[in-house]
Structures are given as structure tokens and as C-alpha cells.
N, C-alpha and C positions, 0 to 999 in steps of 0.2 A: 682560469680554473686553477686552484691551488692543488698541491699534491694531496692535502688532507681531504679536499672535496672529491677528488678522483677516487680515493680509497673508500670514502663513504658511498659513492655511487657504485663502486664495485661490490661492496658489502650488500647494498640493497639489491643489486642485480642477482648476486648469488643466493640471497635469501628468497627472492621471488622464484628463481628457477628451482631451488630445492623444495619449496613449499607448493609449487605449481599453483600459486594463488591466482584467482580469477576475480573479475568484477562480479558482484552479486547485486540483486535487487530484492526487495521485500514487497510482496503484493498481499493486501488484506483480502480475506475471504470470510464472509459472514455465514455461519452454519444454520441460521434460522431466517428463511425468507420472509416470514411473517413480521419479524422485527424490522426488516428493511422496508416493508410496506408501511409500517407505523412511522418510521423515520421519514419516508417520502411524504406522508400526510402531514406530519408535524412541520416539515420544511415548507410545504404549500401554505399551511395555516399561518406560519410566521411571515411569509411574503405578503399574504393578504392582510394580516394585522398591521404590518409596517406601512403598506400601501394606504390603508384606511385610517391610519392614526391621525388625529387632529394635529395641525401645524401650530406650534407654540408661537403666538404673536409677540413681537418685541414689546417689552414693558409689561406684559401680562404676568401675573403672579405664577410662580413655579408650582406644579402640583405637589402636594404633600407626599411623604413617603408612603403613607397608607393608600392614597389615591393612585400613586404610581404602581404599587404592588398589585392592584386589582385591575389595572388597565388591560385591554385585550393584547397589547404587545407583551406585557409582563407574563400574562398567562400563556401566550404562545411560546415565549422564550423558555418558560419552565417546562412545558410539554416537549419542546425540542431538545432541551438538555437531557431530560429523562429518556427520550427515544435514542439519542446518541449514546448515552451510557449503556442502555440495553443492547444496542448493536455491538458496542465494544466488548461487553460480557460474552457475546456469542461469536466473536471473531478470532481468527488466528492469522498468522502470516506464512505465506509460502516463501521460502528463501530459494531464489532461482539463480543459478550460476551460468554465466555466459559460456557459450561453446563456439568453436570455430567450425568452418565448413567441413574440414577434414574429419573432425570428431563426429559430426552429425552423419557424414557419409559412411564412416566406419561403423557406426552403431547399427547399421542394417535395419533401420526403421521400416516396418512393413508398409507397403503401398496402402493408402487409405487409413492408416493408423491415426485416429483423431487426436490421441493424447500422448503418443510416444515422445514427442519433443518436450512436452511438459515434464514427463517422468525422467527423461534424460537430463534435463537441466535442473531438476529438483534436488537441492542440496539438503533440505530439511524443512521442518515445520516448527514455528515458534509461536509463543503467545505474544501479545502486543507489547510486552516489556522486553522481548528478545530472549526469553528463556526457551530452550529447546523443548519440544514435546516428542520424545522418542517413541511414544506409543502410537503416534500417527506417522507411519512409514509409507513407502510406495504402495503397499497393498491396500491400505485404507484410502490413500489419495486416489488410487485407481477406482475404488468404489464411489468416491465422492464426485469425480469429474463429470460423469454423465448427468448428475443432478444439477450441475451449475447451469445457469443461463448462458446464452451465447455471449452476452455482454460481459459476464464474469470471466468466461474463458478468454474473451478478447483481452481483458486486463492481464491475464496470465501470459498470453502471447506477447503483449506489449512489454511486460516485465522482462521476458526473455530477450526481446529485441534490445531493450535498454541495457541489459546486462552484457549483451554481446557487442554493443556499439562502442565506438571509441569514446573515451571520457572527454569531457569538456575541460581541458587543461587551463589553469591560470598561468599562461606563459608570458604575459607582458611584464616588462620590468617597470617598477615604479620609480 
């Protein structure tokens, strides 16, 4: 290690301590369950169309562009793309920050508080492009959490676990 490298590490260490930076994860949440249902249906239809698509025999003429565009697979792909876009339009990201055990213990979460750990780790809410949505703060999130399915809340808890876990470091030398 050179003296220059040691100084760089010291600078990085001091910057991290000063900023109290923590690992974060982003977890998507769709605000319209009906759009998720349409997406699930479109995914199923795509699987069925692909499974039932005729196999192109070697040496057989390729379908024309017009034929390909009206195929069941093309129609299912178009519906799936539309459903995915619809879900994106109704989704946001919860930004969750990792916490250590001491912080969680010191927060005095009430026994049986279903959502306290989510609110404790919530750093903010963003749109899918990463732009903060300051109008949606902890009070609005508190209103939203009981309406989420168990699976959606499980994704949030998994995000908290991932933010709190040790990173997967690229430590091997090449």
C-alpha cells in the first residue's frame, strides 16, 4: 500500500463517518392492484402463446413481417408490454436504509408494531427514475402499508434485510 492509497482510504473513511452513509435498497410498490392483476394475466397469456407457438421447421420459409405481427405470440407480447408500462406508471420506489441492531433496539418499537421497522428504515420515496417524491412521507406510507398484500410487505422486509446485510465485496485480485 502506498502512502497515497492510505491517504485515499483515510479520506473515504472520514467521509463515510461524517455522512453516516448506509447501504440502501429500493423496493418497487405498485399503487394499483388491478394493474398488477392485468400484468399477471398478460404474463400467463405470453407463456401460453410461447408454449403453443408452432415450431419453425428447418428450411421452411420464414413468416412475413405481417404474418409475424398478427401471430398469437406477437399479440401476447404487445399486451404484456402494455401491462408492464401500465404498472410502471402506477409504481414508486421505497428507499430503505439498513440499520444495525442497536439502532433498532434504541428506537423503542412497540411490541406487535407491524410496520415500525419499515418506517424506521424508510429513507424516502422516489419515482422509478429516482426522483424524490417529498409529498409521500412517513404519514402517507403509514396509510399505505395496511393496504399492501403480505407478499408486498415481505418484499419491503427483504429490502430492509438486504440493506442491513454485508455487501458482496469484489475482493479478489485479478
